[in-house]
N, C-alpha and C positions, 0 to 999 in steps of 0.2 A: 504494500500500500504506500503510495507516494503522497507526501504532504501537498496541499494546494498552494502553488506559488503566490497566488493573490493574497491568501491569508497571511503567509509569511511576510510579504511586503507590507501589509497593514501593521504587523507587529513591530516592524522597524520604524514605520512612519507615524503611527498613532501615539499621541502624548497622553500621559496620565492626567486626567482632568481634575483631580483633587488629592488632598492629603499631603503627607510628608514629601512625596516625590512628584508633586504637581509640576507638569511641564516636561518631565523626563520621558523619553521614548519607552514604550512598554517593554521593548527588548532589553532595556538597560536596568530594569527593576531588579534589585537583589533577591536571590532565592529566599532569604529570610523573610522579606516582606510578603512574598507570595505564599510562603508557608503560614504566615500569620493569618492571611485571608482563609486559607484552607482549614486551619484550626478553629477559627472564630466564626463559625456559621457558614463557611464556604464562600465561593465567589458570587458576586451579584447575579441575579437572574436577568441578564441583559447581554447585548452584543459585547459590551466592555467586559463583562464577567467571562464570556466565552474566550475572549482574547487573552485575558489574564490567565485563565486556566491553560490555554495553549502555551503561553510563555512558561508557566510552571512546569508543564509536562516536558517541554523541550529542555529546560534547565535541569530538571530532575534526572533526565536520562543522559545528561552529558552531551547534548547536541547544540550547545551554544555557538559552536563554530559556524553553523548554518546561518544564524542571525548575524553574527559578526561579518561574515562574507557578504551578506546582503547589504548590510549597513555600509561596508567599504565600497561596494559597487555603486551605491547611491551618491557617493562623494565625487 
């Protein structure tokens, strides 16, 4: 199963809209912050929640290099 390239691009482009990391690209959020969401009621039931969960799964599985490569390609 291949990840959807459009979703991956969104993870690099979309900024966190609130909280401690407001304005940071979702792909740059630290795993500890994403784990906090997971522990404290889960990710929001929204498009943003889906995106945060995708970043969490990518980082949890050690696949951050995919996001870093996409980010580098955008520059």
